[in-house]
C-alpha positions in Angstrom: 13.1 7.8 30.6 15.8 8.1 28.2 16.6 11.2 26.9 18.9 11.5 23.8 19.0 14.8 21.8 20.5 16.4 19.2 18.1 19.2 18.3 18.6 22.4 16.6 20.0 24.3 13.9 22.6 22.8 11.7 22.9 19.3 13.3 25.1 17.1 11.1 24.4 19.6 7.9 27.1 20.2 5.5 28.9 23.5 6.5 27.1 25.1 3.9 23.8 24.2 5.0 24.3 24.8 8.7 22.3 27.8 9.3 19.3 26.8 7.3 18.7 23.2 8.1 17.3 22.1 11.5 18.4 18.2 12.2 16.5 16.6 15.1 16.9 13.4 17.0 15.0 12.7 20.3 13.7 10.5 22.5 11.6 10.6 25.8 11.0 14.1 27.1 13.0 15.9 24.5 10.8 14.3 21.9 7.7 15.7 23.6 9.0 18.9 23.4 10.6 18.6 19.9 6.9 17.7 18.9 5.7 21.3 19.3 8.0 22.2 16.7 6.6 19.5 14.4 2.9 20.3 15.2 3.6 24.1 14.3 4.9 22.9 10.6 1.9 20.7 10.3 -0.5 23.5 11.2 1.1 25.9 8.6 1.4 23.2 5.9 5.1 22.9 5.9 4.9 19.2 7.0 2.2 16.8 5.5 1.7 13.1 6.5 3.6 10.7 4.0 3.0 7.5 5.4 1.6 6.0 8.7 2.1 2.2 9.8 1.8 0.1 12.6 5.0 -1.1 14.5 5.3 -4.8 13.6 6.9 -5.7 17.2 5.5 -3.2 19.5 1.7 -3.3 19.8 0.0 0.1 19.7 3.1 1.6 18.5 2.8 3.9 15.1 5.5 5.3 13.1 4.5 8.4 11.3 6.5 9.9 8.4 6.2 13.4 7.3 7.3 15.4 4.1 8.4 18.8 4.1 6.6 20.9 1.5 6.8 24.5 0.1 3.9 26.1 -2.0 2.5 22.6 -2.4 6.2 21.1 -3.8 8.2 18.8 -1.8 11.6 19.9 -0.5 14.0 16.6 -1.5 15.8 15.6 1.6 13.4 17.1 4.0 11.5 14.4 6.4 10.6 13.7 9.9 9.9 10.2 11.6 7.8 10.4 14.6 7.2 7.4 17.0 3.8 7.6 18.9 2.2 4.9 21.4 -1.4 5.8 23.2 -0.9 9.5 22.4 2.6 10.1 23.6 5.6 10.8 21.2 8.4 8.3 22.1 11.1 9.6 19.5 11.6 12.1 16.7 14.4 12.2 14.1 14.6 13.9 10.6 15.9 17.1 8.9 13.9 20.2 7.9 14.8 23.3 5.8 14.3 26.7 7.1 13.8 29.9 5.1 12.6 28.4 1.7 11.9 31.1 -0.8 11.9 30.3 -4.4 10.1 30.9 -7.5 7.8 27.8 -8.3 7.3 28.8 -11.8 9.6 26.4 -14.0 11.0 27.7 -17.2 12.2 24.1 -18.1 9.5 21.7 -18.8 9.3 18.1 -17.6 10.1 16.5 -20.9 13.0 19.0 -21.5 14.4 18.2 -18.1 14.0 14.4 -18.7 16.2 14.8 -21.8 18.8 16.7 -20.2 19.2 14.0 -17.3 18.9 11.0 -20.0 22.0 13.1 -22.0 24.0 13.4 -18.8 23.9 9.5 -18.2 24.4 8.6 -21.8 23.2 7.4 -25.1 21.9 4.1 -23.7 20.1 5.6 -20.4 16.2 6.2 -20.2 14.2 7.9 -17.9 11.9 5.5 -16.1 9.5 7.6 -13.7 7.7 10.9 -14.4 9.9 14.0 -13.3 9.2 15.5 -10.1 9.4 19.3 -9.8 10.4 20.1 -6.4 12.8 22.3 -4.0 16.4 21.2 -3.7 18.7 22.4 -1.0 21.9 23.2 -3.0 25.0 24.7 -1.3 23.9 28.1 0.3 20.4 28.6 -1.6 17.4 26.7 -2.6 16.8 25.9 -6.1 13.5 24.9 -8.0 14.5 21.7 -9.7 13.0 18.6 -11.6 14.1 15.3 -10.2 14.6 12.7 -12.9 15.0 9.0 -12.3 17.3 7.7 -15.2 18.3 4.0 -15.6 21.7 3.6 -17.4 23.5 0.4 -18.5 25.3 0.5 -15.1 23.5 3.0 -12.9 20.1 3.9 -11.7 20.3 7.6 -10.5 18.3 10.7 -9.6 19.4 13.4 -11.7 18.4 16.9 -10.4 17.8 19.5 -13.2 17.6 23.3 -12.4 13.9 24.2 -13.6 15.1 27.7 -14.6 18.4 26.9 -16.2 18.5 23.4 -17.4 21.9 22.9 -15.5 22.4 19.5 -13.8 22.5 20.5 -9.9 23.0 17.1 -8.5 23.3 13.2 -9.6 22.7 10.9 -6.7 22.8 6.9 -7.2 20.1 4.8 -6.1 22.1 1.6 -6.0 23.0 1.1 -2.2 26.3 -1.1 -1.4 28.2 -2.2 1.0 31.9 -0.9 1.5 34.6 -2.9 -0.7 37.1 -2.9 2.0 38.2 -5.9 3.8 39.9 -5.2 7.4 41.8 -7.6 9.8 41.4 -7.4 13.3 41.3 -9.7 16.3 38.5 -11.5 17.8 37.5 -11.8 21.8 39.8 -15.0 21.8 42.8 -13.2 20.3 42.4 -14.8 17.0 42.7 -12.8 13.7 39.7 -12.2 11.9 39.0 -10.8 8.5 
């Protein structure tokens, strides 16, 4: 069995998240052991099934995606994916957060959060999804935040608004692109490649 493991506190988390983030990436027997941690989080309600689908290339293999929750709210950026075949766990990867303790009573309304997020992007911007209240791991603490999807003239962003103060905590683009850099190197026959 192939064993690839990188489980434990911190993982590849930012240094300020290392003591409360748990990154997992495991295959084979290590995945089976990591599965115990997932089972415990499912049992106590911290992980919930978000989606299950059949592998299109390997008959009988199922991909299960779990989302972390706290007091029935999503923990933004926390998810685990597990591959299972015939009851045996083949791989597990993802990130969860430990020690989440935050009030879930928002002082800022969804409408106010949406207005603040749109103002951040600019006058031609508009929110295009209902705001989602959740927990945002931020620096060395957790914040109750609204995630507002905003479309601007040249951007599509998730804006995270602090649900207590209305401060913009984070702006994350939904637009994905490849690197703009072009490099030069040598091919296998010694010829120059771009």
